[in-house]
C-alpha positions, 0 to 999 in steps of 0.5 A: 501429495496426497492428490499425486502420489497417495501411497507414497504421503502414507508411507513417509508422513510421520503419524503425529502429523496426522493429529497436528494437521487433519483439522485446518489452522484457521479452525483451531485456536493458538495455545496460550502464552507466547512460549507455547505459541513460539513453540508451535511456530517453529514446530511447523516450520521444522514440519515444513523443512522436513517435508521439502527436505523429502521432496528434494530427495533422489528418489522424490518424483520430480513432478512434486517438486513443480507443483505450485503449492509446494513451490508456494510452500518453500517460498513462504519457509524461505521467507518465514524460517531459518536454520541455525545449528540444526534448529528451525527459528521463524526470522524476526519480522525485520529480517522478512522480506517487505510487505510488496513481496511477503506472502501471507497466505497459501490461499492466495499468494497475490494478497499482501499484508499491509497496515495503514492508520493503525490498521493491519490486514492481509489481503487487498484494497478497495478504492470506489468512486461515486457520484455525489450530486445534491439532488441526484442519488450517489451511484458507484461509477467504478471500482478499483481492487489493488494489492494492499501495498500499492500507493493510492495515488497511483490509482489517480490516473488509472481511474480517470482514463478509465472514466473518460473512456465512459465518458463519466468524467466528473468536472471536480474530483473529491479524493481522501488524503493520499490520492492528491500530489501537486503532480496529481492536480496538474496532471487531471486538469491538463489530460482530463480537465478535471479539479482534483480536490483533496489534501495535498500530501504533507511533506516527509522531510527532516526539515518538516519534522524537525522545524526547517526550511522545507520546499514551501518555504521556497517561492518558485518563479517558473517564468524567470526560472528562479528560485528564492530561499527564505532569507531572500537569497536566489537561485543562480541556476535552473535545471529540468532533470529526473528525480531517483525514482524517475519523476521530473524535478527541478534542479535549483542551485544557489551561489555559495557566497549566498549560502556559507555565511547564511546563519540559518543554513542548517535549517535548510540543509546538511549537505555540503551543497547548494542545491534544492530539489523541487517538483517542476514549476506546473506542479506547484499548488497552494497547500492552504486549507481554503485553496481550491484544491483542497476546499472538500465540499460535495456538490456543484457541477458532475462532482464525484468523490473517490475515498472508500480506501478500506482493507479487503481481507479475506485472509484465514484469522481475520476479525470477526464482524464488530455490531457497528461493522453491519450485516455480513462480510461487507460493510459500509461506513462514513467516517468524519472526513466529508469526503471519505468512505471506507470499506471493511470486508471483515469475518471473510470466510476463506475455506470454501475458496480454498485452492479456488479464485476468490469470489469477485469484488 
């Protein structure tokens, strides 16, 4: 408004706003005490509502409502606040949009909030691929920057396609936890003749958590299109289908005569059906830590390492660099996992970049 309608803003803005907002918010300190912080948060929300209401007034220039920053403000306000009996309140976390949709900074509307292994950050994720030949220097062959909410496993196929275009594919690709699934192992071998090496994502089913029978306890015979349960019963039906997410699965059904009298049925299923949804047989791989898919050791013929999955945080309020992070906002630190590197971007000052794109990573 100060840029497009300066006279209108000067004649309308409440005087206390100049004291409240003259200094950029990231250059100020929050008041001590939760009650005072809540009061400030709701005051900001009330001021935002007052501004948006003024912009929606019949005599307000319509061009102001179309400004990108005004639309961003409206979206952020709706995500963070609500009005109850004329009083502005901040939404509880569970009432705000999921991380993939929630704006976290007005300076970059593509940045998102995320958490991984106890680290919270607003911004992006950076994925690096590097060579790790025993007798050669390590060279970074690819850098991918994604939304912080993007699943790591979705990066494997695009990275392999990129490396293939430049004739940089390795024979073995060492990956950290989060990148390797049975499907990715098979796809990498089939499409690019690359052996994907890394911890296979563990099952998150209730059976695994509660000590029941998980998919890993069922023997899959893809050649004969048959599945055997842990108690020795064999499936009576085999059908290739799609899951709710659209991925290929095999739906195996067991005869009721085998499941109904089974004494351990509650460890297998809580439904009245007698089926199980499994990955396609070509995607069933060994989860044993000593298998070729999970035995991680750098070196060997043209091995690359994909990990370095670190938070790229450029939002105001990012923690200041720690001594162990090394000099500057870029700090690469080796972590105990033999194939894992982590990149932390800390203390990245956004003030010079307000209203402009971030510098390239």
